[in-house]
N, C-alpha and C positions, 0 to 999 in steps of 0.2 A: 721761648722757642721761636725760631724763624723758619717758615716753610715756603717751599716753591711748589705751585701746582700748575701744570700746563693743561690746556683745554678747560680752564676754570669757569667759563661763563655758563656752561650748560650741563645738564645730565649729571653724571657722576662727578665730574670736576667741580661743578657748583656745589654738590652735596658735600664733597670732601673740604672745599674752601669754607663753606658755612660751618661745618662741624669744627674745624680748626679754629675759626674765629670765635665761635661760641665757647670754646675751651680757653680762650684768652691768648691765643698765639698770634703772632704777626705773620701775615701771608702775602707773598708776592704772587699775584695771579696773572698768568699768561694766556692770552687768547687773541684771536684775529678779529673778534666782534667788539666794536668800541662801546656801544650803548650798555650792554650787560656789565662790562668792566666798570664803566662809570657808576652804575647802580651799586655794584659791590663796594666801591669806594665810598659812596655816600652813606651806605647802610653800616659800614664798619667803623665809622668815626675815626678814621686814621690808622686803623690796624691793618688795613689791606692796601697794598701798593699794587697798582696795575701796570703791566707791560704789554703793549700791543706788539704782536709778531705774527708773521706768516710762516709757519714751520715748514712750508713747502719751498721756501726760498732760502738758498744757502746764505745770501747776504743778509737777510733779515735775522736768521738765527745767529749769525756772527755779531751783529749789532746787539742782539739780546745778550750774548754772552759778554760783550764788552761792558755791559752794565751790571750783569750778575756776578761776575768774578771779582768785583769790588766789594762783595758782601760774603758772609759766612752762613751756610744753611745747616740747620739740624735735621731737616726732612726735605727731600725732593721727590715729588710724585709725577712721574712721566706718563701722564694720563691721555693726553691729546690723541685722537685717532679718527680716521675717516674710513669709508668703505666703498666698494663698488660691486654690485650684485647683478647677476644675469649671465647669459651665454658669453663666453670670453670674446667671441668674435664680434659681439655687438657693442663692446665697450672700447672707446678710443685709447690708444697708447698714451695720450696725454693724461687721461685719468688715472691710468696705472702708475705713471711717473709721479704724479702728485701723491697718490696713496703711498708709494714706497718712501717718498721723501718725508711725509709727515709721520707715518707709522714706524719707520725703521731708521732712516738716516738721521733725523733730527734727534731722537731720544739718544741714540748712540753718540752723536756729537756732543749733546748737552751733558751727558753722564761723563764722558771721558774727559771733556774740558773742565767741568766743575771739579772733578777729583784731581785731575792733572795740575790744575792751577790753584789747588789748595783752598777752594771755596766751600769745602765740606768740613763741618766741625768734627772734633773728635767724638767717637761713638754716635755718629750720625747714620741716617738710613736713606738709601735710594730705593724707590718703589718703581718697578717696571709693570705697567698694566698690559698683560698679554691677552690671551683669549682661550676659552674652552676649546676652540677649534684646533688648538695645538695637540689636543689629545684625541679628537674625534673626526678631524677633517671638516671641510666646509664646501661641498659642491656648490658651484654658483658664485663663490666668492674666494676662489683659489689664491688670488694674489693677496687679498686681505689676510687669509690664513697663513700665507707664506711670510708675510711681514711680521705677524704676531709670533710665529714659531721662530723666526729669526731673532726677534727681540728676546724671547725666552732663552735661546741658545747663547746669545751675547751675554745676558745676565748670568747664566751658568758659568761662562768662561771668565767673566771678571770678578766673580764672588771672592776668590782667594786673593788676587792682587789688590782689590779694593779694601779687603779686610786688613791687609798689611798697612793700609793708610788709615785705619780706624773707621771705615765706612762699611756698614752692613748692606746687603742686598735682599730685597723682598720682591718675588715675582708673583703676580696675581693672575689667575686664569678664570675670569668671570664668564658665565654663561649669558643669556639674553638679559638685558637690563631694561627697565621700564622708562625708556627715554624717547624723545622725538626722533633722534637718529636711528634707533632700533625700529621704531615704527615705520620709518621711511623705507627701510630695506627689508622689511618682513613681508612674507607672502600674504596675499589677501585672506582675511578670515583668521589670522593668527591672533591669539587671545593675549592681550597686554597684561592681563592680571596674572598670568603665569610667569611673567618676567619678574626678576628681583627689583624691588624699589631702590633707587639710587642711594637714599639716605641709609637704608639698611646695609647696603654693600659698603658704603663709606665707613660706617661703624665697624664692620668686620675688618676692613683693611687697616684702620687705625689701631684696632685691638691687636691684630697680627704684628703691627709695627712695635707696639709696646711689649709684646711677648717675644720679640726678636725672632720671629719665624722666617724661614727661608723661602717657603712657597705657600700659596693660599688658593685652594679651590673652594671658593665660598658657597656654602649651602650643601645640603644632602644631594640635591640634584646634580650639581657640578662634580661632587666626589663620586657619585655613581656613574656619571658619564666618563669620567677619567678611567674608572675601573673597566667599564665596557670597552673603551677605546684601546686599553692596554691588552685585554684578554681576547677581543675579537675585533681587530681594527677594520677589516673588510666589511663586516656586518654593521660596525658603527658608521662607516662612511655611506653604506647603503641606506641606512636608517636616516642620516642627515639629508641625503638626496631626496628621499621620499617625503620627508617632512618640510624641506625648504625648496630645493631647486625645482622639483616637479611642479610646484605651485606658484612659481614666480610668474608675474604677468609680462615682464619685460625688464630691460636693463635700467639700473638706477645708479648714478654716480654723482 
């Protein structure tokens, strides 16, 4: 099996890439950081091919596609994502533009082009990594939440037309993950041990791929938060504000 993983050098992307390599699959790892990609190549003994790309750049995404569409993929995991937290007026417009490009524009472009140019194998799967914020809101990171909700709605909209081309769609809605990225955007005092470990989440995602699931809210906490968000959306948003926004020290992007 040949897989593609974006944001492959760190956190969840690294865990997904490593799990796929451990299972004997070939992986094309996409990231903006050179050194971790070089390490993946060295450790994989040729099973991992690295592609350097800045997903905030339209031209860089197009150059990536020029290479990718010459191959055929059984699994594509559109995992790369960034955030911006704090009061909206304290975050520059440029940070929001980059966030939208990486989290929403790039995965939509990659998915539509890979399917449209027949770079997906029959009975293949595309995984969109959205966020639990789609269900509960995210005061202090509204643009991040908007991009992840937009990605979830895109996935829902293309599920049927992609299926006609033999491509399944899985949308994942993870809560907090135990990564450096999450730590950077978490309020002071947040307990990292309450976040899901990346390797555990990677295992749940790949299990959902094998079981041909359409959606995954990983873990009991995420499932309960989804239910809370559906039944009492205003209360869920207030709880998120109290737990996160009210405790933030300042803007981070």
